[in-house]
LUMTOR-552587 format. One line per field, with one value per residue (C-alpha): x, y, z; residue number from 1; residue in three letters. Coordinates in Angstrom, 3 decimals. Last residue first. Layout:
BEGIN
xx = c(X | ...)
yy = c(Y | ...)
zz = c(Z | ...)
k = c(NUM | ...)
r = c(Ala | ...)
***
This chain:
BEGIN
xx = c(-8.947 | -7.880 | -10.076 | -8.544 | -4.937 | -5.380 | -7.095 | -4.438 | -1.552 | -3.094 | -3.629 | -0.023 | 1.210 | -0.755 | 0.757 | 4.295 | 3.784 | 2.535 | 5.904 | 5.383 | 1.698 | 2.303 | 4.898 | 2.631 | -0.478 | 1.745 | 3.408 | 0.018 | -0.973 | 2.484 | 2.163 | -1.384 | -0.193 | 2.529 | 0.118 | -2.366 | 0.360 | 1.591 | -1.882 | -3.453 | -4.080 | -4.201 | -3.698 | -6.754 | -6.507 | -9.786 | -11.054 | -7.768 | -7.287 | -7.967 | -5.301 | -3.884 | -6.737 | -9.624 | -7.881 | -7.111 | -10.781 | -11.827 | -9.349 | -11.393 | -14.638 | -13.295 | -11.593 | -15.062 | -15.788 | -12.533 | -13.481 | -16.847 | -15.069 | -12.698 | -15.575 | -17.470 | -14.416 | -13.911 | -17.566 | -17.442 | -14.451 | -16.183 | -14.282 | -13.137 | -9.589 | -11.009 | -12.526 | -9.316 | -7.299 | -9.815 | -9.433 | -5.622 | -5.628 | -8.065 | -5.781 | -2.731 | -4.204 | -5.336 | -1.748 | -0.521 | 1.883 | -0.453 | -3.973 | -6.795 | -9.205 | -9.158 | -5.354 | -5.118 | -7.423 | -5.261 | -1.989 | -3.335 | -4.665 | -1.176 | 0.334 | -2.205 | -1.564 | 2.159 | 1.615 | -0.313 | -2.013 | -0.959 | -1.811 | -5.035 | -6.152 | -9.794 | -10.604 | -13.849 | -14.943 | -15.471 | -18.121 | -18.370 | -15.158 | -16.788 | -15.981 | -17.369 | -14.194 | -11.786 | -11.875 | -8.725 | -7.482 | -10.835 | -11.203 | -7.653 | -8.454 | -11.549 | -9.332 | -6.525 | -8.770 | -10.619 | -7.337 | -6.309 | -9.845 | -9.985 | -6.516 | -7.562 | -10.828 | -8.921 | -6.414 | -9.283 | -11.004 | -7.711 | -7.220 | -10.660 | -9.804 | -6.373 | -7.939 | -9.916 | -7.873 | -8.682 | -12.427 | -12.790 | -16.451 | -15.695 | -14.375 | -15.401 | -13.905 | -14.930 | -17.983 | -15.769 | -13.317 | -16.075 | -17.706 | -14.693 | -15.322 | -18.938 | -17.707 | -15.537 | -18.535 | -20.553 | -17.583 | -17.233 | -20.901 | -20.111 | -16.919 | -19.011 | -21.537 | -18.719 | -17.246 | -20.577 | -20.686 | -21.979 | -22.949 | -19.983 | -20.697 | -23.965 | -22.165 | -19.444 | -21.746 | -24.479 | -22.200 | -19.927 | -22.871 | -25.218 | -22.562 | -21.493 | -25.042 | -25.978 | -22.819 | -23.334 | -26.744 | -25.308 | -22.519 | -25.088 | -26.878 | -23.853 | -22.193 | -25.025 | -22.655 | -20.453 | -23.127 | -21.318 | -17.595 | -17.988 | -21.314 | -21.623 | -17.937 | -16.918 | -19.807 | -19.240 | -15.591 | -16.211 | -18.772 | -16.322 | -13.546 | -15.955 | -16.664 | -13.118 | -13.545 | -16.893 | -18.702 | -15.805 | -14.872 | -18.420 | -18.189 | -15.199 | -16.978 | -20.047 | -22.906 | -25.300 | -23.222 | -22.155 | -25.655 | -27.346 | -24.923 | -24.973 | -28.621 | -29.905 | -27.314 | -29.464 | -29.893 | -26.897 | -24.137 | -23.785 | -21.750 | -24.158 | -27.198 | -25.689 | -25.158 | -28.858 | -29.870 | -27.439 | -29.002 | -32.556 | -31.820 | -29.885 | -32.799 | -35.070 | -32.498 | -32.304 | -36.104 | -36.068 | -33.423 | -35.937 | -36.582 | -32.833 | -32.407 | -29.975 | -26.528 | -24.344 | -26.508 | -26.179 | -22.367 | -22.125 | -24.628 | -22.476 | -19.476 | -21.496 | -23.008 | -26.629 | -28.050 | -31.252 | -30.402 | -33.649 | -35.074 | -31.690 | -31.387 | -34.901 | -33.964 | -30.753 | -32.641 | -35.081 | -32.201 | -30.427 | -33.540 | -34.424 | -30.894 | -31.220 | -34.574 | -33.090 | -30.239 | -32.740 | -34.630 | -31.536 | -29.524 | -32.404 | -33.018 | -29.316 | -28.995 | -31.954 | -30.511 | -27.088 | -28.535 | -30.700 | -27.786 | -28.620 | -28.303 | -24.651 | -24.085 | -26.734 | -24.289 | -22.491 | -25.708 | -26.594 | -22.962 | -23.079 | -26.385 | -25.026 | -21.772 | -23.377 | -26.175 | -23.743 | -21.662 | -24.713 | -25.979 | -22.708 | -22.574 | -26.074 | -25.227 | -22.182 | -18.502 | -18.069 | -14.485 | -14.951 | -18.407 | -17.060 | -14.231 | -16.689 | -18.809 | -15.698 | -14.899 | -18.407 | -17.824 | -14.551 | -16.174 | -19.081 | -16.622 | -14.693 | -17.700 | -19.318 | -16.159 | -16.436 | -14.719 | -17.930 | -18.386 | -17.542 | -14.003 | -12.670 | -14.198 | -12.282 | -9.021 | -9.189 | -10.606 | -7.442 | -6.177 | -9.491 | -9.615 | -6.014 | -6.781 | -9.972 | -7.998 | -5.315 | -7.985 | -9.670 | -6.376 | -5.335 | -8.796 | -8.786 | -5.454 | -6.540 | -9.896 | -8.391 | -5.567 | -7.862 | -9.662 | -13.054 | -16.199 | -19.399 | -17.434 | -18.735 | -17.675 | -14.183 | -12.394 | -8.664 | -6.950 | -3.203 | -1.057 | 1.223 | 2.069 | -1.639 | -2.089 | 0.736 | -0.900 | -4.180 | -2.447 | -0.626 | -3.902 | -5.483 | -2.613 | -2.939 | -6.703 | -6.305 | -3.462 | -5.625 | -8.528 | -6.227 | -4.886 | -8.316 | -9.597 | -6.441 | -6.992 | -10.285 | -8.555 | -9.701 | -13.315 | -13.034 | -12.452 | -14.239 | -16.906 | -14.242 | -12.737 | -15.906 | -16.309 | -12.548 | -12.521 | -15.553 | -13.959 | -10.651 | -12.413 | -14.161 | -10.971 | -8.962 | -11.797 | -12.100 | -8.342 | -8.264 | -11.175 | -9.133 | -7.679 | -11.055 | -11.467 | -14.743)
yy = c(52.447 | 52.725 | 49.836 | 47.541 | 48.543 | 48.072 | 44.693 | 43.378 | 44.527 | 42.830 | 39.564 | 39.670 | 40.365 | 37.351 | 35.145 | 36.241 | 36.212 | 32.636 | 30.876 | 27.886 | 27.432 | 28.333 | 25.527 | 22.960 | 23.423 | 23.913 | 20.521 | 18.782 | 20.414 | 19.816 | 16.108 | 16.032 | 17.698 | 15.079 | 12.210 | 13.695 | 14.142 | 10.555 | 9.097 | 7.236 | 3.619 | 2.174 | -1.565 | -3.449 | -4.254 | -2.771 | -2.890 | -1.565 | -1.936 | 1.175 | 3.324 | 5.573 | 6.494 | 5.977 | 8.078 | 10.851 | 10.929 | 11.187 | 14.059 | 16.060 | 15.207 | 16.286 | 19.506 | 20.937 | 21.230 | 23.128 | 25.336 | 25.948 | 27.301 | 29.451 | 30.974 | 31.796 | 33.508 | 35.549 | 36.573 | 37.602 | 39.856 | 41.722 | 44.988 | 45.401 | 44.512 | 41.283 | 40.269 | 41.150 | 38.989 | 36.149 | 36.316 | 36.373 | 33.361 | 31.321 | 31.572 | 30.873 | 27.628 | 26.589 | 27.030 | 23.930 | 24.318 | 24.345 | 22.840 | 24.841 | 21.923 | 22.361 | 22.495 | 19.398 | 17.550 | 18.597 | 17.677 | 14.235 | 13.700 | 14.409 | 11.968 | 9.271 | 9.695 | 9.173 | 6.153 | 4.205 | 0.975 | 1.022 | 4.699 | 4.183 | 1.775 | 2.750 | 5.455 | 3.756 | 4.111 | 7.834 | 6.857 | 7.890 | 6.763 | 5.320 | 1.897 | 0.721 | 1.678 | 3.281 | 5.835 | 6.529 | 9.268 | 11.046 | 10.922 | 12.286 | 15.123 | 15.926 | 16.784 | 18.341 | 20.736 | 21.591 | 22.464 | 24.962 | 26.356 | 27.063 | 28.625 | 31.083 | 31.861 | 32.593 | 34.904 | 36.878 | 37.158 | 38.233 | 40.765 | 42.198 | 42.562 | 44.089 | 46.566 | 47.907 | 51.085 | 51.759 | 51.487 | 54.104 | 54.369 | 53.921 | 50.412 | 48.891 | 45.468 | 43.296 | 41.966 | 40.690 | 38.874 | 37.167 | 36.217 | 33.986 | 32.108 | 31.490 | 30.225 | 27.789 | 26.501 | 25.863 | 24.173 | 21.796 | 20.971 | 19.954 | 18.144 | 15.964 | 15.396 | 14.240 | 11.953 | 10.225 | 9.258 | 12.641 | 13.290 | 15.554 | 17.628 | 18.788 | 20.593 | 22.205 | 23.561 | 24.587 | 26.755 | 28.275 | 28.870 | 30.311 | 32.696 | 33.816 | 34.359 | 36.436 | 38.541 | 38.919 | 40.491 | 42.841 | 43.864 | 44.450 | 47.144 | 48.897 | 48.907 | 50.796 | 53.554 | 50.773 | 49.640 | 49.364 | 48.850 | 47.049 | 45.200 | 44.609 | 44.382 | 42.307 | 39.875 | 39.702 | 38.753 | 36.242 | 34.382 | 34.326 | 32.901 | 30.359 | 29.114 | 27.570 | 24.991 | 23.403 | 23.050 | 21.814 | 19.488 | 18.118 | 17.593 | 15.253 | 13.546 | 12.755 | 14.776 | 13.346 | 13.992 | 17.557 | 18.374 | 17.019 | 18.655 | 22.122 | 22.608 | 23.428 | 26.145 | 29.259 | 29.419 | 29.089 | 29.729 | 28.216 | 31.029 | 31.216 | 31.066 | 33.705 | 36.004 | 35.763 | 36.444 | 39.400 | 40.827 | 40.330 | 42.030 | 44.847 | 45.662 | 45.922 | 48.178 | 50.326 | 50.610 | 51.881 | 54.475 | 56.879 | 58.881 | 59.182 | 61.037 | 59.495 | 61.094 | 58.183 | 55.580 | 57.547 | 57.661 | 53.921 | 53.204 | 55.218 | 53.031 | 49.817 | 50.823 | 49.663 | 53.138 | 54.915 | 54.718 | 53.479 | 51.653 | 50.126 | 48.854 | 47.428 | 45.657 | 44.355 | 42.917 | 41.193 | 39.785 | 38.450 | 36.798 | 35.349 | 33.983 | 32.282 | 30.737 | 29.542 | 27.952 | 26.274 | 24.709 | 23.851 | 22.453 | 20.291 | 19.028 | 18.353 | 16.456 | 14.243 | 13.518 | 12.735 | 10.383 | 8.575 | 7.757 | 7.251 | 10.979 | 11.087 | 14.712 | 15.980 | 17.881 | 19.161 | 20.492 | 22.484 | 23.686 | 25.161 | 26.896 | 28.370 | 29.737 | 31.381 | 32.678 | 34.236 | 35.827 | 37.566 | 38.544 | 40.218 | 41.945 | 43.387 | 44.654 | 46.462 | 46.340 | 42.657 | 41.382 | 38.438 | 37.640 | 37.489 | 35.220 | 32.911 | 32.649 | 31.765 | 29.015 | 27.602 | 27.750 | 25.835 | 23.152 | 22.872 | 22.392 | 19.763 | 17.653 | 18.021 | 16.793 | 13.457 | 11.500 | 11.081 | 7.364 | 6.478 | 5.045 | 7.837 | 10.449 | 9.119 | 8.817 | 12.486 | 13.857 | 15.064 | 16.655 | 18.419 | 19.749 | 20.990 | 22.952 | 24.299 | 25.537 | 27.095 | 29.000 | 30.224 | 31.299 | 33.267 | 34.821 | 35.724 | 37.520 | 39.380 | 40.440 | 41.741 | 43.674 | 45.325 | 44.427 | 46.054 | 45.423 | 47.474 | 50.744 | 51.920 | 48.699 | 48.564 | 49.693 | 49.330 | 49.156 | 48.559 | 46.202 | 45.264 | 42.036 | 41.170 | 41.770 | 39.310 | 36.834 | 37.182 | 36.343 | 33.406 | 32.090 | 32.151 | 30.077 | 27.586 | 27.236 | 26.631 | 24.147 | 22.200 | 22.130 | 20.996 | 18.293 | 16.886 | 17.059 | 15.279 | 12.579 | 11.976 | 9.971 | 6.514 | 7.663 | 8.822 | 12.453 | 14.313 | 15.997 | 16.858 | 19.394 | 21.482 | 21.711 | 22.141 | 25.119 | 26.671 | 26.274 | 27.711 | 30.713 | 31.374 | 30.988 | 33.376 | 35.910 | 35.803 | 36.325 | 39.089 | 40.990 | 43.848 | 44.581 | 44.688 | 48.468 | 49.068)
zz = c(46.730 | 50.404 | 51.523 | 48.904 | 49.571 | 53.336 | 52.879 | 50.493 | 52.700 | 55.744 | 53.847 | 52.624 | 56.149 | 57.424 | 54.716 | 55.583 | 59.377 | 59.626 | 60.011 | 62.333 | 61.507 | 57.862 | 57.761 | 59.440 | 57.305 | 54.241 | 54.837 | 54.755 | 51.465 | 49.953 | 50.788 | 49.426 | 46.212 | 45.766 | 46.386 | 43.894 | 41.249 | 41.700 | 41.229 | 44.135 | 45.020 | 48.522 | 48.959 | 50.310 | 54.016 | 55.189 | 58.791 | 60.151 | 63.913 | 65.918 | 67.600 | 64.859 | 62.513 | 64.949 | 67.618 | 65.116 | 64.056 | 67.706 | 68.082 | 65.575 | 67.376 | 70.753 | 69.599 | 68.974 | 72.685 | 73.186 | 70.241 | 71.927 | 74.988 | 72.920 | 70.938 | 74.130 | 75.604 | 72.409 | 72.336 | 76.008 | 75.324 | 72.493 | 72.957 | 69.352 | 70.428 | 71.881 | 68.552 | 66.697 | 69.102 | 68.727 | 64.939 | 65.223 | 67.571 | 65.488 | 62.461 | 64.641 | 65.931 | 62.453 | 61.243 | 63.068 | 66.015 | 67.873 | 68.084 | 66.511 | 66.034 | 62.245 | 62.371 | 64.562 | 62.161 | 59.196 | 60.906 | 61.869 | 58.335 | 56.965 | 59.477 | 58.537 | 54.810 | 55.422 | 57.702 | 55.091 | 56.218 | 59.888 | 60.394 | 58.449 | 61.174 | 61.058 | 58.496 | 57.411 | 61.046 | 60.456 | 57.930 | 54.268 | 52.568 | 49.459 | 47.979 | 44.610 | 42.752 | 45.202 | 48.000 | 50.041 | 47.705 | 47.701 | 51.486 | 51.893 | 49.463 | 51.542 | 54.498 | 52.439 | 50.539 | 53.748 | 55.487 | 52.796 | 52.487 | 56.237 | 56.137 | 53.421 | 55.256 | 58.462 | 56.773 | 55.232 | 58.628 | 60.237 | 57.437 | 58.188 | 61.874 | 61.234 | 58.819 | 61.766 | 62.237 | 58.588 | 59.070 | 61.800 | 62.856 | 66.532 | 65.813 | 62.492 | 61.802 | 64.718 | 62.848 | 60.037 | 62.298 | 64.276 | 60.958 | 60.222 | 63.452 | 62.458 | 59.084 | 61.036 | 63.015 | 59.846 | 58.174 | 61.142 | 60.711 | 57.130 | 58.198 | 60.515 | 57.760 | 55.467 | 58.162 | 58.868 | 62.543 | 63.676 | 67.314 | 68.066 | 64.951 | 66.537 | 69.359 | 67.234 | 64.538 | 66.986 | 69.106 | 66.462 | 64.129 | 66.748 | 68.083 | 64.595 | 63.292 | 66.345 | 66.009 | 62.279 | 62.925 | 65.541 | 63.178 | 60.445 | 62.439 | 63.919 | 60.500 | 58.796 | 57.637 | 56.159 | 53.719 | 50.372 | 51.031 | 54.347 | 54.002 | 50.261 | 49.379 | 52.386 | 52.014 | 48.241 | 48.781 | 51.588 | 49.470 | 46.551 | 48.752 | 50.243 | 46.715 | 46.599 | 49.379 | 50.218 | 46.917 | 44.760 | 47.635 | 47.737 | 43.978 | 44.369 | 47.290 | 45.173 | 46.651 | 49.244 | 52.373 | 51.582 | 50.309 | 53.428 | 55.885 | 54.185 | 53.205 | 56.700 | 57.346 | 57.242 | 61.030 | 61.365 | 58.814 | 55.339 | 53.774 | 50.838 | 53.100 | 55.402 | 52.410 | 51.545 | 55.166 | 55.336 | 52.170 | 53.440 | 56.770 | 55.093 | 52.803 | 55.847 | 57.546 | 54.419 | 54.295 | 57.899 | 57.090 | 55.572 | 58.738 | 59.352 | 56.023 | 53.564 | 53.330 | 54.433 | 52.679 | 49.432 | 49.694 | 50.301 | 47.519 | 45.100 | 45.921 | 45.519 | 42.158 | 41.799 | 42.366 | 43.420 | 47.126 | 48.706 | 45.689 | 44.890 | 48.456 | 48.227 | 44.988 | 46.555 | 49.520 | 47.175 | 45.135 | 48.222 | 49.630 | 46.225 | 45.785 | 49.162 | 48.191 | 44.903 | 46.841 | 49.169 | 46.263 | 44.206 | 47.121 | 48.277 | 44.740 | 44.153 | 47.449 | 46.515 | 43.073 | 44.556 | 47.200 | 44.622 | 42.331 | 38.624 | 37.926 | 38.916 | 37.835 | 40.236 | 42.484 | 39.380 | 37.825 | 40.946 | 41.134 | 37.620 | 38.322 | 41.554 | 40.143 | 37.116 | 39.350 | 41.816 | 39.078 | 37.602 | 41.060 | 41.962 | 38.581 | 39.086 | 42.561 | 41.220 | 42.084 | 41.256 | 41.127 | 43.520 | 42.137 | 38.574 | 39.734 | 41.495 | 38.356 | 36.348 | 38.862 | 38.400 | 34.646 | 35.037 | 37.220 | 34.766 | 31.906 | 33.855 | 34.853 | 31.426 | 29.695 | 31.386 | 34.145 | 36.154 | 35.391 | 38.984 | 38.806 | 36.606 | 38.926 | 41.935 | 39.976 | 38.975 | 42.257 | 43.971 | 40.750 | 40.104 | 43.670 | 43.521 | 40.340 | 41.940 | 44.964 | 42.727 | 40.785 | 43.957 | 45.559 | 42.473 | 42.226 | 45.924 | 45.584 | 42.438 | 43.892 | 47.122 | 45.459 | 42.921 | 39.702 | 39.555 | 37.508 | 37.360 | 37.543 | 34.139 | 32.390 | 33.898 | 37.047 | 37.766 | 41.163 | 40.890 | 42.969 | 40.065 | 41.884 | 42.102 | 38.357 | 37.633 | 40.019 | 38.138 | 34.851 | 36.467 | 37.919 | 34.448 | 33.093 | 35.954 | 35.529 | 31.790 | 32.432 | 34.901 | 32.440 | 29.622 | 31.936 | 32.678 | 29.101 | 27.891 | 30.512 | 28.696 | 25.966 | 27.143 | 27.002 | 23.400 | 22.511 | 19.704 | 21.823 | 24.382 | 21.988 | 21.907 | 25.694 | 26.182 | 23.804 | 25.502 | 28.949 | 27.704 | 26.156 | 29.479 | 31.518 | 29.356 | 29.246 | 33.037 | 33.511 | 30.850 | 32.424 | 33.921 | 30.449 | 28.684 | 28.920 | 27.086)
k = c(488 | 487 | 486 | 485 | 484 | 483 | 482 | 481 | 480 | 479 | 478 | 477 | 476 | 475 | 474 | 473 | 472 | 471 | 470 | 469 | 468 | 467 | 466 | 465 | 464 | 463 | 462 | 461 | 460 | 459 | 458 | 457 | 456 | 455 | 454 | 453 | 452 | 451 | 450 | 449 | 448 | 447 | 446 | 445 | 444 | 443 | 442 | 441 | 440 | 439 | 438 | 437 | 436 | 435 | 434 | 433 | 432 | 431 | 430 | 429 | 428 | 427 | 426 | 425 | 424 | 423 | 422 | 421 | 420 | 419 | 418 | 417 | 416 | 415 | 414 | 413 | 412 | 411 | 410 | 409 | 408 | 407 | 406 | 405 | 404 | 403 | 402 | 401 | 400 | 399 | 398 | 397 | 396 | 395 | 394 | 393 | 392 | 391 | 390 | 389 | 388 | 387 | 386 | 385 | 384 | 383 | 382 | 381 | 380 | 379 | 378 | 377 | 376 | 375 | 374 | 373 | 372 | 371 | 370 | 369 | 368 | 367 | 366 | 365 | 364 | 363 | 362 | 361 | 360 | 359 | 358 | 357 | 356 | 355 | 354 | 353 | 352 | 351 | 350 | 349 | 348 | 347 | 346 | 345 | 344 | 343 | 342 | 341 | 340 | 339 | 338 | 337 | 336 | 335 | 334 | 333 | 332 | 331 | 330 | 329 | 328 | 327 | 326 | 325 | 324 | 323 | 322 | 321 | 320 | 319 | 318 | 317 | 316 | 315 | 314 | 313 | 312 | 311 | 310 | 309 | 308 | 307 | 306 | 305 | 304 | 303 | 302 | 301 | 300 | 299 | 298 | 297 | 296 | 295 | 294 | 293 | 292 | 291 | 290 | 289 | 288 | 287 | 286 | 285 | 284 | 283 | 282 | 281 | 280 | 279 | 278 | 277 | 276 | 275 | 274 | 273 | 272 | 271 | 270 | 269 | 268 | 267 | 266 | 265 | 264 | 263 | 262 | 261 | 260 | 259 | 258 | 257 | 256 | 255 | 254 | 253 | 252 | 251 | 250 | 249 | 248 | 247 | 246 | 245 | 244 | 243 | 242 | 241 | 240 | 239 | 238 | 237 | 236 | 235 | 234 | 233 | 232 | 231 | 230 | 229 | 228 | 227 | 226 | 225 | 224 | 223 | 222 | 221 | 220 | 219 | 218 | 217 | 216 | 215 | 214 | 213 | 212 | 211 | 210 | 209 | 208 | 207 | 206 | 205 | 204 | 203 | 202 | 201 | 200 | 199 | 198 | 197 | 196 | 195 | 194 | 193 | 192 | 191 | 190 | 189 | 188 | 187 | 186 | 185 | 184 | 183 | 182 | 181 | 180 | 179 | 178 | 177 | 176 | 175 | 174 | 173 | 172 | 171 | 170 | 169 | 168 | 167 | 166 | 165 | 164 | 163 | 162 | 161 | 160 | 159 | 158 | 157 | 156 | 155 | 154 | 153 | 152 | 151 | 150 | 149 | 148 | 147 | 146 | 145 | 144 | 143 | 142 | 141 | 140 | 139 | 138 | 137 | 136 | 135 | 134 | 133 | 132 | 131 | 130 | 129 | 128 | 127 | 126 | 125 | 124 | 123 | 122 | 121 | 120 | 119 | 118 | 117 | 116 | 115 | 114 | 113 | 112 | 111 | 110 | 109 | 108 | 107 | 106 | 105 | 104 | 103 | 102 | 101 | 100 | 99 | 98 | 97 | 96 | 95 | 94 | 93 | 92 | 91 | 90 | 89 | 88 | 87 | 86 | 85 | 84 | 83 | 82 | 81 | 80 | 79 | 78 | 77 | 76 | 75 | 74 | 73 | 72 | 71 | 70 | 69 | 68 | 67 | 66 | 65 | 64 | 63 | 62 | 61 | 60 | 59 | 58 | 57 | 56 | 55 | 54 | 53 | 52 | 51 | 50 | 49 | 48 | 47 | 46 | 45 | 44 | 43 | 42 | 41 | 40 | 39 | 38 | 37 | 36 | 35 | 34 | 33 | 32 | 31 | 30 | 29 | 28 | 27 | 26 | 25 | 24 | 23 | 22 | 21 | 20 | 19 | 18 | 17 | 16 | 15 | 14 | 13 | 12 | 11 | 10 | 9 | 8 | 7 | 6 | 5 | 4 | 3 | 2 | 1)
r = c(Ser | Ala | Leu | Thr | Arg | Val | Ile | Val | Trp | Gly | Cys | Leu | Ser | Leu | Leu | Gly | Ser | Pro | Leu | Leu | Gly | Phe | Ile | Leu | Val | Ala | Ala | Gly | Asn | Val | Gly | Leu | Ile | Leu | Arg | Ala | Asp | Ala | Ser | Ala | Gln | Leu | Pro | Glu | Thr | Asp | Ser | Pro | Glu | Asp | Phe | Phe | Val | Val | Lys | Val | Val | Arg | Leu | Tyr | Tyr | Phe | Ala | Gly | Val | Leu | Ser | Phe | Leu | Val | Ala | Leu | Ile | Ala | Leu | Trp | Ile | His | Gly | Ala | Asn | Met | Thr | Ala | Lys | Leu | Val | Val | Leu | Lys | Ala | Tyr | Phe | Gly | Val | Thr | Pro | Pro | Val | Gly | Ala | Leu | Ser | Phe | Met | Leu | Leu | Leu | Leu | Val | Ile | Ala | Tyr | Gly | Phe | His | Arg | Lys | Gly | Leu | Gly | Lys | Leu | Asp | Asp | Ile | Gln | Glu | Ile | Glu | Ile | Gly | Ala | Arg | Ala | Leu | Leu | Leu | Leu | Ile | Gly | Phe | Ser | Gly | Leu | Thr | Thr | Leu | Val | Tyr | Ile | Val | Ile | Tyr | Phe | Leu | Ala | Ser | Ser | Tyr | Ala | Glu | Ser | Ala | Ser | Phe | Thr | Asn | Gly | Asn | Val | Val | Gly | Ser | Leu | Leu | Gly | Leu | Leu | Met | Phe | Gly | Met | His | Ser | Ile | Thr | Ser | Tyr | Ala | Leu | Met | Arg | Lys | Ile | Asn | Lys | Gln | Ala | Ile | Ala | Val | Leu | Asn | Gly | Leu | Gly | Ile | Ser | Leu | Val | Ala | Leu | Val | Met | Leu | Met | Gln | Gln | Trp | Asp | Lys | Ala | Leu | Pro | Leu | Met | Gly | Glu | Val | Leu | Leu | Arg | Leu | Thr | Ile | Ala | Phe | Ala | Ala | Phe | Lys | Pro | Ala | Ala | Ser | Leu | Leu | Leu | Thr | Val | Ala | Thr | Pro | Ser | Gly | Gln | Tyr | Val | Asp | Pro | Val | Trp | Met | His | Phe | Pro | Val | Val | Gly | Leu | Lys | Phe | Ala | Leu | Gly | Ala | Val | Ile | Phe | Val | Leu | Ala | Phe | Val | Leu | Ile | Met | Lys | Asn | Asp | Pro | Ala | Ile | Thr | Thr | Val | Ala | Lys | Asn | Ile | Thr | Gly | Ile | Asp | Leu | Ser | Gly | Thr | Ala | Gly | Tyr | Leu | Met | Ser | Met | Gly | Tyr | Leu | Leu | Phe | Gly | Ser | Ala | Leu | Ala | Gly | Leu | Val | Phe | Tyr | Lys | Met | Ala | Ala | Glu | Thr | Cys | Ala | Leu | Thr | Asp | Arg | Arg | Ile | Ala | Val | Leu | Ala | Tyr | Leu | Ser | Leu | Ser | Leu | Leu | Glu | Leu | Gly | Leu | Tyr | Ile | Thr | Leu | Leu | Asn | Asn | Ala | Ser | Ile | Met | Val | Met | Gln | Gly | Leu | Thr | Ala | Leu | Leu | Ala | Leu | Val | Tyr | Tyr | Glu | Gly | Lys | Phe | Met | Asp | Arg | Gln | Gln | Thr | Tyr | Leu | Arg | Gly | Tyr | Cys | Leu | Thr | Val | Met | Val | Ala | Val | Leu | Thr | Leu | Val | Lys | Leu | Leu | Asn | Ser | Leu | Ala | Asp | Thr | Val | Phe | Met | Asn | Asn | Phe | Ala | Tyr | Val | Thr | Glu | Gly | Ala | Arg | Leu | Tyr | Asp | Tyr | Ser | Ile | Leu | Ala | Thr | Ala | Gly | Leu | Ala | Val | Val | Ser | Leu | Trp | His | Thr | Leu | Asn | Arg | Gln | Asp | Asp | Lys | Leu | Tyr | Leu | Asp | Leu | Ile | Leu | Ile | Leu | Leu | Ala | Ser | Leu | Leu | Leu | Cys | Ile | Glu | Pro | Tyr | Leu | Pro | Leu | Leu | Asn | Met)
***
């Protein structure tokens, strides 16, 4: 019963329960206290995880069901910071839409707790426990505006398809348990290595269901059907909670299940990821061109970016040597970090531009932003350039390292295809820039935003440029994390 590795989770859970009880006694005009307590709780938990990251130790708890290592600590810090930024961006938005309630903050904290459990899971049961805590919290968040038809419809779609994804993953895990006799990821790896070739068919079936479940959570083609509808139908503050931080948890369980748990079957899951990556990059970029709704456009953009991230993962095992492939896994980790950074800024702009009764839904709603608020327009320019992969923004370097890893693995045609579709995708990002700077504004109302949100947006935009000019520090950190994790 070593509780030391669980201190961040315990801290966040106790904070969520405290905020839940305290909020019962607060009036509507006192809800700012709930907001700032939630931000402080996330910050304190991030500091604990950061301290563990600096120590660099790998510690197991609860009979190896839970692990705190370099990967888990880094992803926890990033997840907690991402949720903090999301709450700050969405404070004014939620106040104007009757969402500024204790339930919103408690559900956000519980969803974050579920992500942290997933990130540190070293057992199939722990993965599923964290996944359900995350999913159930997000279902409720999507439906938090019960009087809005679009939110209710999005919540139903997300619930039905999310349950289907969880069923796929659970069925694959049950088959994996039946074949190996263990729920522990490390033990599964050893069992898969020694299993007789005649019995490998059940492992391949298990792998198919597991990859399908992971693909649902990542939102890649052909398991992407929930992404555009849920992104569009959810309140923008909830859309950001859905689209940013949970990608870290999805990346973590993908790496742990496929690389740490089923590495001997790498040739099988690499082929599956290759199909998913090609379909996602192609369909995501092509369909995004036709979108007029900015949230749907960013949803299809997400699909294409998850395809790019898969390129790094599928390039990871070359001739059976995992450690020589640490560069590929670190490129995938680097890419997911940069994706979340740009997504936070992109949806943050939409949240800051929205006001009571006015949603920023269509691309045309951004017309003339450069004339209304030049600072916001410059930040949006940097974010769109980063998503498109235009230098000197960090998105260019993120795509470059993934393409380099793909080429090192011998997948030259994949890299060429990814570059071609990226050129296609640049069109719809540049269309947003054109609308912002060259169209006349259709709205002349003054823009309102809290000082903390404006400051965070400025830092967000600066980070996209600074990491693009000086990417080596973050990339080295990702490489160190992957090497330490694979060596433990």
